[in-house]
N, C-alpha and C positions, 0 to 999 in steps of 0.2 A: 374192159376198163377196171371193173371192180376187182378182177383177178390181179391186175397190175398193182392196184392200190393195196390189196392184201399183202402182196409180195413185198412191197416197199415197207409196209407197216411191220411185217415180220422181220424184215432185215434190220429195221431200226431197233426193234425190241431186242433182237439177238445181240446187236452191237452194244446196246445199253447194259444188258446182262454181263456181257464180256468186260465192259469197263468197270462194272461194280465188282466183279470177281477180281479183276486186276488190282483195283484199289485195296480190296480186302486182303489180298495176298501180300501186297506191299506193306500194309500196316502190320500184318502178322510177322513178316520178316524183320520189320523195324523193332517190334516188341521183343522178338526173340534175340535180336542183336543187343538190345538194351539189357535184357536179362543176363545174357552171357557176360556183358561188360560188368554188370552188378556182381555176378558170381565171381568174376576175376578180381574185382575190387575188394569184395569181402574176403576172398581167399588171401589176397595180398595183405590186407589189414590184419587178418588173423595171424598170418606168418610174422608180420611186423610186431604184433602184440606179444606173440610167443617169444620172439627174439628180445623185445624190450623187457618183458617180465624176467627173462633169463638174466639179462644184463643187470636189471634192477635188484633182483633177489639173490642171484648167485654171484654175479660179478660185483654187485654193489657199487654201480657207477655213480650213484648219488650220495654215497657214503652215509646211508641211513644207519648202518650199524655203528659207525663211528659217532654219529650224532646221538644215537640212543645211549651209547656208552658215556659220552661226554655229559649228557643230562643226568646220568647216574653218578658221575664222578664228584667227589668232594674231598677236600684236603682233610687229613686227619686232624683231630682236635689238638690245638696248640695251647699249652698252659704258658702264661706270661712268666718270663724269667724273674729271678729274685733280684732285689736290691740289697746290697750289704754294705756295711761301713768298711773302712780300710783294714780292719782286723777280722773281718768275716762275720760280724754280728748282723743277723737278719733284720732288715728294716722294712721290707715289703716282700710278700710272697703270695702265691695263688693257693686257694683252698677249695677243694671239691666238696660239694654237698648235693643233696637230692631233695626233690619234692616227691612224696609218695602218694600215688593215686590208686583208687580201686575202680574197675570197669564192670559195671553191672551186667553187661551182656555176656561176660565170660565167667560169671560166678559158678564155681563148683562146690562152694561151701556156704553154709549159712552165716549170717553176720556174727552170730555167737562163736562159731568155729573159727572164723577169721580173727575175731578179737582175742580168742584164746591163744592163737599162734603169734599174733603181733604184739600183744601187751608186754612181753618181756623185753622187746627191743625198742619200743617207742616211748617208754617212760610215761605211759598213759594208762589209766584204769580201764578195764574192759567195758564198763558201761558207757564211757565216753566214746570209745571206738565203735561200739554197736550203734550208738545214737548217730554218729557220723555216717556209718554205712547205710543206715535205714533212710537217709535223706533221699528225696525223689530224683535227684540228678542221675544222669547216665554215667558221668565221670565224677568221682567223688575225691576231693582232696583230703587225704587222711592226716598228713603232717608235712609242714614245710621244714626246710633246712636240716634234713637228716644227715648226720655226718657220714663220711666215706666208709668208715669201719662198720657202722650200723647198716648202711646201705648194702654192703657186700654180704652181710649176714642174712639180710632179708632176701637178697637174690638167691641164696642157697636154699631157701625154703621151697623154691620151685612153684610158687603159686601164680597161675596164669592170669588170675583176676587182678593182679597187682602190676603196676609199672613204676619205675623210678626215673624221674626226669632230672637228668644231670645238670648241675649248675656249677659255674666257676666263679668264685668270689675272691676279690682282692682284699687281703688283710694286712694290717700293719701292726706287728707284734709289739713295737715299742710305743704305741699310741701317739702321743703328741710330739715325741722326740723328732726334731728335724723335719717337722711337717711341711714347712714351706719349701724345703729343699727337695724332699722326696715327692711331694705333691700327692695327688689322688688319681685314681683311674675309675671311670664309669663304663663298664663293659656294655651296658644297654645302649648308651648313646655314643660310645666310642670317643669319649672326651677325657681329657687329662690335663694335669698341670705339673710343674716342677720337673724332676728327672723322669717321672712317668711319661711326660710328653716329649722332652728333649731326647730321651734314649729309647723312644717307642720302637723304632726299627730294630734295635738290638734286642730289646726285651721280647719281641715277638718273632725273632729269627730262630727257628729250630735248626738243630744240627743236621737233621735229615728231613727232606720235604716229601712226606708220604701222601700219595693220592690213591684213593680206593673207590670202588663202585659200591653203591648202596641201593637197597630195595626202597620202595616208597615208605616203608615203616622205619627206615634208617638203619637196617641191619647190613653188615658188610657182606658183599658178594665175593667169596673167596675163589680164586682160580690159581692155576699153577705159577703165575707170575708174582703172586703176593706172598710176602713173608708174614705168616699169621701172627707172629709175636710183635713185629713192628706195626702191623696194621691195627692191632688191638691195643697198643700201648700209647697213651697220650704223649705227644711231643712237648718238650719244654724249651722255652726261649732261653737265650743266653743270660747269664748272671751279669749284672752291672755293679761294679765296685766303686764306691764313692771315696773321695779324699777325706771325708769327714771321719774324725775320731770320736766315737760315741761318748767316751769319758770327757773329752774337751767340750763336746756339744752339751752334755749334761751340766757341766760347770757354767757355760755361757747362759743356758736357759734358766738355771736356778738363780744366778746372780742378777740377771736381767729382771726376772719376775720379782725378786726381792725389792729392787729399787723402784719398779713400777708400782708395787703395792705401797711401799713406804712413802713415795712422793706423789701418789695419786696421778701418775702420768697417763697420757693417752696412748702413746706408742713408744717403741724403743727397739734397739737392735744391738747385738754384739757380734762382731765378725773377727775371727782369728785366722790368719793366713801365713803361710810360709812364703816370704817375699822372694826367695831364691828361685822357686819353681812355680809359683802361682797357685799352689794347692790350698784350698779352703779347708781348714781343720775343724772349725766350729762356726756355726752360722745360726744365731738365735734371732728370731723375729717375734715381736709382740704387736698386736694380738695374735695368739696362736690358736690352733684348733686340732681336733683329733681326726685324721683322715679316714678312720673307720666310720665316722659319722659326718662326713663332709656334706651330705645332702641336707643336714639340719643347720649348716653354718651359713651365715650371711656372706654376701659377695665381698664386702669390705674386709672381713676377717680372712677370707680365702686369698685375698690379694697380697702378694709379696711387695709391700710398699717400698722396701729398700731398693727395689729395681725400677719401680714405676714412678714414684713420686720424687719431686725435686724440691730443694730447699736451699737457702743461703748457708754456706758452711761456716761462716764466721771465722774466728781467729785461727782455726786449724789450717785455713787457706794461706796463712802467712808463711807457712813452710814453702809453698810453691812460689810465692812472691819473692822471697829472699833468694831462692834457688834461681829464679828467672833473672834477678838483678845480677847475681854472680855469673851466671852463664853468659849473659849479654855483655859482661865486662864493665858494668856500671859501678859495681861495688866489689870489695874483696874482704878477706878475713879481718883486716885492720881498719876497715872503713868506719867512719862516724856519720851518723845520719841526724839531721835536725829534727828535734821533737819539741814543738812549742806547746804541747798539751791539747791545743785546739787550733783548727784552721778553717777558714771560710772559703768555699768554692762555689761562687754564684749564690744560689739560695740554699745550698747544702752545707751543713756544719759537720766537720769531722772532729771528734773529740775522744780522748782516751777514757776508758772506763773509770780510772782513778784520778781524773782531772782535779776533783775537789781536794784531794790529799796531796797531789803532786802536779801543780798546774803548769810547770815549765821545766821539764827535764833537761832541755838543751841538746847538746850534741851527744848522742847515745851510741853505744856499740851494738853490734848485731846480737850479742848474747843478751844485753840489756833489753833489746827489742823483743826477743822471745820471752825472756823472764817476766817482763812487765806487760807483755802483750800490747805493744804500742800501736795504736791505730794510725796516729799521725806519722810515725816513722815508716810504717808499712806503706801508707799512701804516698809519701815522698819517694820511696824506692820505686813504686809503680810509675810515678810521674817522670822518673829519670829515663825510662825506656820509651821508645815510640810505641804507639798502639800496635803496630804490626809486629814489633819485636816481642812485646809482652804476649800478644795473642798467639804467636807462633810457638812460643815455649809452653804456654798453657795447653795448646793443642797437642803438643808432643807428650804432655802428661796425661792426655786422654780426656781433658775437660771439653765438654761439648760433643763427645763421642760415646758410643756404647763401649763398655769395657770388653765385650766379647764373651762374657761368662756363659757357660752352657746351660742357661735357664731362659725360658721364654719371657717376653713382656718387658724387656729392658728399655728404659728411656735413654735418649741421647743427652739429657740435661740441657742447660741453656747457657751458651757462651756467645754473646752478640758479636757480629763481625766487627773488625777494628774500625771500619769507616763509620760505624754507628756510635763510636765512643766520643763523648765530650770529656772535658777535663774532670768533671765531677764523677762521671762513671768510671773513668780510668783510675781515679784515686780510690773510690770505694771498692773497686776490684781488688786493690792491694790488700784489703783486710777482710775480704770474703763476703761482699755484698753485691758486686756487679754481676756475678755469675751464680747460677743455681746448679746444684749437683745432686746425684743420687748417692746413697751411702756406699754402694759398690764402686762408684767412680772415685770417691775419696780414698778408698782402700787401694785401688789400682794405682792412683797417682802417687801417693806417698810411698807405696811399696818400691817405686823406682829409686827413691832416695836411700832405701835400705839395701839396694841391690846394684850398687855401682852405677846408678843412673839408668838401669835397664828395667823397663816396665814389662812384666810378664802377664799374659792373659790369665785372669783369675778363673779357676774352674773347680767344679765339685765332683766331676767324674774322673776316676783314675784311668789314664789311657796307656795303651801299649806304646812303645817308642815310635812305631809307625804312625799311630793315630795322633800322638802328641806333636809330631813334626808338622802335621797338617792343621791341627786345631789350636795349638798353643803358640801364640806369636810373641816375639821379643822385640821391643822398640826402644832404641836409645833415646830417652827423653832429655837427659843432660849428660855431661861428661862425668866420668868416674870421679874426677877431682872435685867437681861441683857437689856431687852427691856426698862425698866423704866430708867436705867442709861443712855443708848444712847439717849433716849428722853430728859432727863435733860440736857445732854451735848449739844445737838442740839439747844434746846430752849435757853440755856444760850449764845451760840455762836451767835444766831440771835439777842438777846437782847443787847449783847455787841457791835454789829456792827451797821453800818449805812446803812445796806442792805435795798433795796426797799421792801423786803418781810416782814420786821418788821411792825407789825400792831399796831394801837393805842388801840384797844379794846381787842385784843386776843394775848395770848402768842403762838407763832408759833414754832414748832420743825421742822426745814426744812433745806434743803441744795440746793444750786445752782450747776449747772454743765455746762461745755463747753467741747465739744469733736470734734476732727477732723472727717470729713466724709470720709470713705474709698472710693477709686476709684472703679468704677463699673466694669471696664474691665481689670484691672491690679492690681498688688499689690501696697501697700502704701496708702497714704492719699492725698486727694485733698485739695484745699484751702477753701472749704466750711466747715461750722461748724454746729453742733447741739448745740442749747442753751436750757437749761432745768432748771426746779425747781421742787422739790418735797417737800411737807410739810403737816403737819396736825395740827389741832387745835380743841379746846384749848389743850395745851400741856399736862396738868395734867389729862384730861378726854376727849380724842379726839372724836369728833362727825363727823369729815369730813376730808378727805385727798384729796389734790389737786395736780395733776401732769400736768405740762405744758412743751411741747417740741416743738421747732420751728426749722425747717430744712432749712439751706442755706439762712439765712437772708443776704441781700446784700446792704442795704441802711440804712441811718440814724445813722451813727456812729459805734463805736466798737461793735462787736458781742460777748456778754458774756451772761451767764445764768442770771445774775443780771440785765443787761441792756435790754435784749430782752424778756426773759420769765418772769422775775421778775414783771414788771408792770401788766402783764396779771394775774399772780398769785394773786397779791394784790387785783385787782379789782374783780376777781372771788371769792376769799375768803371772802371779805367783803360783797358782794352782796348775796352770797349763805348763809352766816351766818345769814343775816337778813331774807332771805326766810325761813330758817329752824328754825328761832327764837332761835338761840343758845345764851345763856346768856354769856356776856363778862366775862373774868376772870382777867381783869385789872381794876383798879380803875380809871374811866374816869370822868373828870369834864366836864359836858355838858355845 
């Protein structure tokens, strides 16, 4: 029995060992299988990595080379183009200068040796240079604004402890001349005004767009695709030519400044234009500034108020009222208009400026209306038309619209819609108080009368024929017959008068004006006045239009268009006619 039991136990123990071995063998095979799979996976991943690295580094499937190159790419330095007047006189140009630095980590010379080498070029004594170099800074500024010629000489010294930081500065060789037209340019903030702003794209457009690769230090990386001359030569923007004639501009600015000083006026402007093509020949604005020092100039002075600010034009507006009356068929050359000297419209009284001397002129001609500047006569002509008729013609003259001049910041002026007009507003509109205009709007509007009724967009940039077709518009404000008739009436009124704008050598079609200045912070008018004159000559074939406006003259006698703006108009017209070599249309005995 015990033998049987031992046998059974032995059998069970042997079976147990067999099972254990079996399990161990299975685990071993499983581990070996997993190892093989891992080896295969690693081999596959290795092969994939090799292929990927090949594609990445050799085939450049991620375009890393292109990206690296693009990060090193930079456009070559572009100098801003010049601004010149119509005769080629430089008004704005770029000037290159340098800041000179010393780098202590690269010193090969003592401070005294460097001072010895640099002193002849920097216009500084050696002791000052040594003192600067011995400062504790790692990078030492030795001198600012080193001119280009001097900078090139210092480069040739081959001193590795020195570096020249190139700067581009905008300079205005004529200082204050035409400052509000040219404007200014701030390269640090990329801000500008005047033509510097409106012609920015052209001024910064180089003839060749050169792109190069540079090292982190800014050095050009030359390769076989790069033209070394083009790559190292600064590109220059296109030159912008103005319509301004500097001689005429000088006359305008000088005469304006004279009257401003004489009459202690706050502001003023003189604008000379060719009414046939819209070219501005002279454009003086006061207060004026020097664009070389624009950062030190206050915002009000920098502003070209002749484009942004509006004011009642006064009696110069009567030229448009009479033109509208003729164009609408309400009056003609032989018409007589009632002038009672004073008229009441609701709470508003319309009165002629000479009412006390001439209280009831009666039925007056259109020549008389212009000669005596009749407010009542002009109001009555305005009331002959419907609001829509009058508004439509004024709109054709550009009142209530931007003139389109190629300078930024222009206002539309104020011309109320006809449904807003009551009888008093319509009447006051007739003599220049119902609407508010900019100086450029008045120039643009009246120029149509000098150009067979066609209003041409005023502009200060001289354009190619293709550019002009796009930028300079022509609008038929009134018929040629209306324009010629108003011109004849204006010229005759000036010839009949003793006005200061009457010239010895030329027939002038013109009108003076005086208007009250609105209060800035409340309704109503202040005691200050706008004195103005607008006229063109020779009347039969106008070559030049002149507008003069003076704001808030306060000294030197009565303030009227004839007494304040008139003398400026006369001087500017005579001198500009000589500059332009306009033949006189009067028989003058020399």
